[in-house]
NUDOGU-635118 format. One record per residue (C-alpha): x negated, y negated, z; residue number from 1. Coordinates in steps of 0.02 Angstrom, whole numbers, plus 50000, padded with zeros to 5 digits. Layout:
REM NUDOGU-635118
X_Y_Z_NUM
...
This chain:
REM NUDOGU-635118
43950_45441_53403_1
43900_45424_53603_2
43885_45584_53627_3
43800_45649_53477_4
43626_45721_53549_5
43580_45668_53380_6
43544_45500_53440_7
43405_45560_53588_8
43265_45440_53550_9
43413_45316_53601_10
43407_45392_53767_11
43257_45280_53870_12
43338_45108_53781_13
43492_45140_53845_14
43428_45188_54020_15
43310_45031_54015_16
43448_44910_53951_17
43560_44988_54100_18
43425_44972_54233_19
43504_44807_54316_20
43675_44927_54336_21
43625_45093_54393_22
43642_45132_54575_23
43719_44960_54617_24
43791_44902_54780_25
43917_44787_54774_26
43875_44600_54735_27
43807_44522_54905_28
43840_44346_54987_29
43697_44249_55023_30
43502_44323_55036_31
43392_44417_55128_32
43317_44346_55261_33
43134_44279_55217_34
42984_44264_55343_35
42819_44160_55324_36
42912_44000_55279_37
42748_43889_55271_38
42671_44013_55164_39
42790_44004_55037_40
42811_43811_55044_41
42617_43810_55009_42
42652_43953_54859_43
42800_43838_54787_44
42699_43677_54809_45
42560_43766_54672_46
42703_43831_54560_47
42762_43661_54567_48
42600_43590_54519_49
42565_43704_54378_50
42747_43666_54305_51
42697_43491_54290_52
42531_43505_54212_53
42599_43627_54093_54
42759_43505_54051_55
42667_43370_54028_56
42520_43442_53936_57
42597_43573_53819_58
42570_43570_53644_59
42772_43560_53615_60
42906_43521_53697_61
42943_43626_53841_62
43106_43694_53893_63
43131_43721_54074_64
43281_43853_54057_65
43173_43966_53952_66
43018_43921_54072_67
43090_43976_54229_68
43223_44091_54185_69
43139_44185_54042_70
42966_44180_54105_71
42921_44133_54310_72
43083_44246_54370_73
43081_44378_54276_74
42900_44386_54286_75
42867_44365_54488_76
43012_44523_54462_77
42918_44632_54356_78
42756_44622_54477_79
42870_44708_54613_80
42967_44877_54519_81
43045_44887_54352_82
43216_44887_54395_83
43216_44709_54507_84
43277_44573_54367_85
43371_44424_54350_86
43518_44405_54275_87
43571_44259_54145_88
43746_44208_54115_89
43780_44330_53982_90
43689_44458_54073_91
43789_44454_54227_92
43953_44446_54125_93
43918_44596_54023_94
43859_44685_54200_95
44031_44604_54268_96
44117_44682_54113_97
44032_44868_54148_98
44072_44871_54321_99
44261_44837_54292_100
44296_44956_54163_101
44366_44834_54030_102
44343_44692_53929_103
44460_44576_53815_104
44402_44589_53618_105
44446_44693_53450_106
44381_44864_53528_107
44245_44922_53419_108
44046_44957_53424_109
43940_44857_53299_110
43765_44898_53234_111
43627_44839_53127_112
43658_44916_52951_113
43613_45077_52901_114
43560_45084_52752_115
43417_44973_52773_116
43500_44799_52720_117
43411_44664_52832_118
43525_44545_52925_119
43692_44631_52887_120
43771_44724_53032_121
43927_44865_53003_122
44054_44938_53111_123
43991_45093_53187_124
44170_45161_53259_125
44312_45079_53305_126
44380_45128_53482_127
44527_45248_53464_128
44696_45168_53523_129
44613_44993_53474_130
44655_44835_53398_131
44530_44849_53264_132
44577_45023_53242_133
44762_45000_53227_134
44711_44872_53104_135
44607_45004_53007_136
44449_44939_53024_137
44325_45093_52976_138
44132_45162_53007_139
44019_45092_52912_140
44116_44929_52854_141
44009_44763_52823_142
44062_44634_52958_143
44049_44469_52818_144
44130_44342_52934_145
44232_44324_53082_146
44345_44167_53058_147
44263_44119_52912_148
44105_44081_52985_149
43963_44212_52901_150
43887_44317_53012_151
43731_44353_52907_152
43563_44359_52999_153
43650_44342_53173_154
43615_44445_53311_155
43738_44581_53385_156
43746_44489_53540_157
43821_44326_53453_158
43938_44431_53318_159
44004_44531_53480_160
44042_44359_53556_161
44134_44287_53441_162
44248_44445_53418_163
44289_44449_53620_164
44403_44319_53663_165
44571_44306_53774_166
44709_44421_53765_167
44835_44393_53634_168
44721_44269_53542_169
44683_44306_53347_170
44534_44328_53234_171
44502_44344_53051_172
44373_44484_52999_173
44299_44490_52844_174
44246_44646_52804_175
44151_44731_52651_176
44176_44925_52602_177
44120_45030_52493_178
44236_45057_52332_179
44290_44906_52338_180
44255_44752_52238_181
44339_44620_52333_182
44308_44567_52532_183
44444_44658_52638_184
44521_44513_52769_185
44578_44579_52945_186
44674_44471_53064_187
44677_44567_53220_188
44752_44520_53402_189
44631_44532_53556_190
44677_44635_53684_191
44612_44737_53842_192
44478_44859_53789_193
44454_44987_53934_194
44266_45053_53931_195
44337_45225_53983_196
44198_45307_54068_197
44291_45483_54062_198
44276_45479_53866_199
44322_45671_53864_200
44417_45831_53985_201
44498_45936_53888_202
44497_46144_53896_203
44341_46213_53763_204
44430_46383_53817_205
44555_46467_53941_206
44487_46422_54103_207
44346_46339_54046_208
44352_46138_54068_209
44260_46000_54013_210
44237_45824_54096_211
44119_45715_54000_212
44076_45568_54119_213
43972_45402_54018_214
43935_45299_54161_215
44004_45240_54348_216
44129_45103_54319_217
44256_45044_54455_218
44375_45140_54379_219
44278_45322_54360_220
44338_45410_54502_221
44522_45393_54467_222
44490_45416_54289_223
44418_45601_54372_224
44572_45599_54464_225
44688_45572_54318_226
44609_45703_54199_227
44606_45844_54338_228
44774_45801_54366_229
44824_45823_54185_230
44726_45971_54150_231
44814_46062_54295_232
44645_46100_54420_233
44729_46247_54486_234
44678_46334_54312_235
44504_46285_54309_236
44406_46459_54324_237
44246_46358_54284_238
44213_46187_54256_239
44047_46097_54150_240
44003_45922_54200_241
43924_45831_54076_242
43816_45677_54128_243
43680_45687_53988_244
43635_45490_53946_245
43739_45438_54084_246
43644_45281_54148_247
43728_45263_54307_248
43811_45136_54391_249
43911_45087_54547_250
43860_45203_54700_251
44029_45193_54771_252
44092_45271_54607_253
43955_45420_54624_254
43992_45459_54790_255
44177_45481_54760_256
44139_45579_54636_257
44035_45695_54699_258
44140_45710_54859_259
44286_45778_54754_260
44175_45929_54743_261
44105_45944_54910_262
44157_46013_55085_263
44209_45861_55207_264
44059_45821_55304_265
43927_45874_55193_266
43791_45738_55152_267
43792_45651_54971_268
43662_45538_54985_269
43576_45390_55091_270
43466_45259_55051_271
43363_45163_55171_272
43248_45008_55136_273
43126_44879_55240_274
43260_44773_55282_275
43406_44896_55302_276
43422_45044_55411_277
43453_45205_55351_278
43648_45245_55261_279
43715_45407_55252_280
43859_45426_55152_281
43979_45612_55166_282
44123_45692_55098_283
44246_45597_55168_284
44396_45725_55117_285
44305_45865_55005_286
44365_45971_54870_287
44528_46099_54854_288
44449_46200_54767_289
44287_46328_54739_290
44279_46336_54539_291
44100_46363_54483_292
44015_46193_54407_293
43876_46195_54306_294
43811_46010_54269_295
43731_45972_54109_296
43568_45825_54120_297
43453_45760_54027_298
43305_45612_54032_299
43460_45476_54005_300
43566_45526_54153_301
43504_45392_54305_302
43544_45327_54466_303
43724_45369_54531_304
43717_45499_54394_305
43560_45583_54493_306
43654_45560_54644_307
43769_45677_54597_308
43671_45807_54534_309
43561_45803_54668_310
43706_45816_54815_311
43808_45955_54688_312
43623_46058_54684_313
43573_46021_54875_314
43721_46107_54930_315
43711_46232_54787_316
43886_46202_54727_317
43830_46188_54538_318
43713_46264_54423_319
43584_46097_54344_320
43564_46130_54160_321
43459_46031_54040_322
43325_45915_54065_323
43202_45823_54213_324
43312_45676_54250_325
43266_45506_54218_326
43224_45471_54414_327
43299_45311_54434_328
43317_45315_54653_329
43291_45133_54686_330
43465_45039_54750_331
43472_44858_54682_332
43591_44733_54778_333
43665_44606_54670_334
43662_44430_54742_335
43752_44311_54636_336
43658_44148_54596_337
43729_43969_54536_338
43765_43949_54350_339
43846_44131_54343_340
43680_44210_54352_341
43633_44348_54457_342
43505_44432_54547_343
43472_44627_54560_344
43352_44641_54674_345
43271_44808_54730_346
43312_44835_54939_347
43333_45020_54957_348
43282_45203_54890_349
43388_45321_54879_350
43380_45512_54952_351
43468_45674_54918_352
43545_45772_55056_353
43381_45878_55091_354
43309_45724_55101_355
43207_45700_54922_356
43170_45546_54869_357
43237_45522_54661_358
43123_45396_54619_359
42974_45424_54487_360
42820_45342_54512_361
42796_45180_54431_362
42627_45106_54509_363
42502_45064_54404_364
42620_45120_54243_365
42672_44984_54117_366
42864_44955_54096_367
42826_45052_53923_368
42744_45172_53999_369
42886_45193_54116_370
43032_45190_54026_371
42971_45286_53869_372
42826_45408_53884_373
42892_45581_53947_374
42820_45671_54064_375
42845_45854_54094_376
42797_45894_54280_377
42816_45723_54386_378
42871_45815_54539_379
42795_45777_54701_380
42705_45935_54772_381
42710_45832_54955_382
42898_45795_54962_383
42955_45992_54942_384
43128_46039_55022_385
43255_46164_55018_386
43436_46165_54970_387
43578_46258_55091_388
43556_46423_55034_389
43359_46385_55051_390
43309_46379_54884_391
43161_46263_54836_392
43175_46078_54774_393
43053_45952_54748_394
43063_45744_54760_395
42961_45633_54675_396
43040_45631_54480_397
43209_45634_54461_398
43312_45804_54481_399
43234_45961_54400_400
43360_46075_54327_401
43391_46249_54379_402
43382_46302_54203_403
43304_46213_54067_404
43380_46183_53908_405
43322_46069_53755_406
43432_46044_53610_407
43362_46149_53447_408
43234_46057_53360_409
43262_45984_53196_410
43159_46019_53047_411
43070_45896_52919_412
43230_45879_52822_413
43349_45876_52953_414
43259_45726_53035_415
43263_45640_52881_416
43437_45658_52854_417
43467_45587_53040_418
43334_45464_53023_419
43408_45392_52881_420
43585_45412_52918_421
43630_45512_52785_422
43788_45590_52838_423
43851_45405_52931_424
43834_45325_52746_425
43914_45477_52643_426
44045_45461_52736_427
44071_45283_52723_428
44066_45302_52527_429
44161_45457_52535_430
44307_45373_52598_431
44279_45207_52523_432
44395_45243_52380_433
44510_45366_52457_434
44654_45355_52566_435
44606_45397_52750_436
44736_45551_52752_437
44670_45736_52790_438
44751_45886_52836_439
44719_45936_53020_440
44578_46059_53039_441
44508_45984_52869_442
44350_46079_52824_443
44226_46005_52709_444
44231_46129_52544_445
44119_46177_52409_446
44156_46013_52321_447
44117_45897_52460_448
43951_45980_52494_449
43912_45953_52312_450
43939_45781_52313_451
43869_45760_52457_452
43702_45830_52371_453
43721_45713_52216_454
43715_45565_52365_455
43551_45623_52427_456
43497_45635_52257_457
43564_45474_52198_458
43468_45390_52357_459
43301_45468_52333_460
43298_45611_52453_461
43176_45730_52429_462
43208_45904_52469_463
43200_46075_52383_464
43347_46194_52337_465
43288_46317_52462_466
43286_46185_52583_467
43460_46139_52579_468
43504_46332_52579_469
43405_46351_52726_470
43520_46205_52819_471
43678_46226_52734_472
43798_46269_52883_473
43708_46119_52979_474
43740_46016_52825_475
43914_46043_52825_476
43943_46039_53015_477
43873_45838_53004_478
43962_45793_52834_479
44144_45839_52955_480
44080_45751_53087_481
44053_45604_53017_482
44202_45611_52931_483
44318_45656_53051_484
44283_45468_53151_485
44346_45380_52998_486
44494_45510_52953_487
44548_45552_53105_488
44461_45463_53255_489
44297_45446_53349_490
44379_45540_53503_491
44403_45679_53373_492
44247_45704_53292_493
44168_45686_53481_494
44253_45835_53535_495
44195_45937_53382_496
44033_45891_53433_497
44060_45948_53602_498
44143_46106_53557_499
43996_46151_53454_500
43840_46101_53552_501
43737_46237_53592_502
43699_46160_53787_503
43879_46178_53803_504
43881_46331_53731_505
43729_46385_53850_506
43829_46280_53999_507
43973_46415_53973_508
43859_46576_53988_509
43797_46490_54134_510
43945_46508_54241_511
43939_46689_54321_512
43747_46594_54408_513
43857_46447_54463_514
43980_46551_54549_515
43843_46692_54631_516
43736_46508_54677_517
43914_46451_54785_518
43962_46599_54850_519
43777_46664_54903_520
43765_46478_54985_521
43923_46491_55093_522
43873_46673_55135_523
43689_46583_55198_524
43798_46450_55285_525
43921_46552_55389_526
43780_46682_55430_527
43677_46541_55513_528
43828_46457_55587_529
43872_46622_55671_530
43650_46645_55723_531
43687_46464_55790_532
43850_46498_55894_533
43804_46651_55960_534
43615_46575_56030_535
């Protein structure tokens, strides 16, 4: 499940894969002005000479596309920073799909087999309401063939491309399912698949709303407006804004979301670079409501997500709860190139309203260390700033939360169950021979839990009865979540995950702190304004 906190180890990878998207400006036409033409010509002559030597003398024939587009250009960009990148045609197309917020296909998330069977690809989850969902595809189904072409051994990207296609076209998907000896064949009509960035917006309890934003695409601010209108914003007494695992996206959408929670005229973010003058973005309309906000962040919150969190923190508009964010404060401008390729080039740096830098230090680090090594204390003691009410904040390493919160650590047994996808695989087996018709508010009873216990023994899990009993309630919840994804929908399971998330529970407890912070900031600013007017 997308928002499940059980997959926190994947967060650095998500940020790495999304770095070409995070904090992008709109695609630019043309290229930045270059200087030192004579030096450039000399370097190009040297490169051409080296390439000719390699092409003529290497042990095997050289693929020029691979040598240039996978070698020379990425090698050059890697010497600049971790986020400048060359986008090949597929990457460029995926970037545009992410930004537009939709694509055409069957609508399901796929991944490697979780039973450890090499070369197999399974359905992680069909998206609610998608053609795959309506056809009856379930989590755990093994994809055997697409349009009668076997897919074993193909990459996830290759299979995903086979499933995509023009709206209204038909694709035949052959599925293997637990409990069925013969393959199942689904003929699915492709349709537009929205990539919603506001996945969840609902009432946690009377007066307290939850809003989860997974990325910032071209539709995000509109989705936020629609969600708040549907909830009835005038009824909100407190808001939990969840930006965990949000890798960023379009700057304009991050600015638009921050705008609606701030006061008109307040600075949201600014950026400046060698060839671009400083440009501040300010709230043009401002929000009409002053309810307290708690923002949830973690190591996977990056770029535009950090811009929103930083703006709300600097203006004391929200209480930030969670882990220090990723620390991506570099602005990429996208330059479209020939052959449907693109260049995402860092052209500036972001600064929060208090003028602190978001970007984490990367000089002298390998890309692996930059993306995967967690650094607890990355704040720059030389970059000390103040919020509107005079609270101290630091730059140089992401957004440090006002209050730290880390999910409870799993014990050995729990970790093994999660690592080996015991609940996901059990749900596929449990529902494989049953009709997926469970009553509303279904709960796993003793019989279901006993069946799960037998499943663990059959699969070779090692545990004692005391270990099972110690985490009985946790096991019951995880079984329920896994089965909800198939029996109801991934949306139902995700909502249940949120409602039982200890971080969300802590965020609700922090709403009085957010209210006090907001009231104090407004009082301090009013006093400061009165003194200036008095002088």
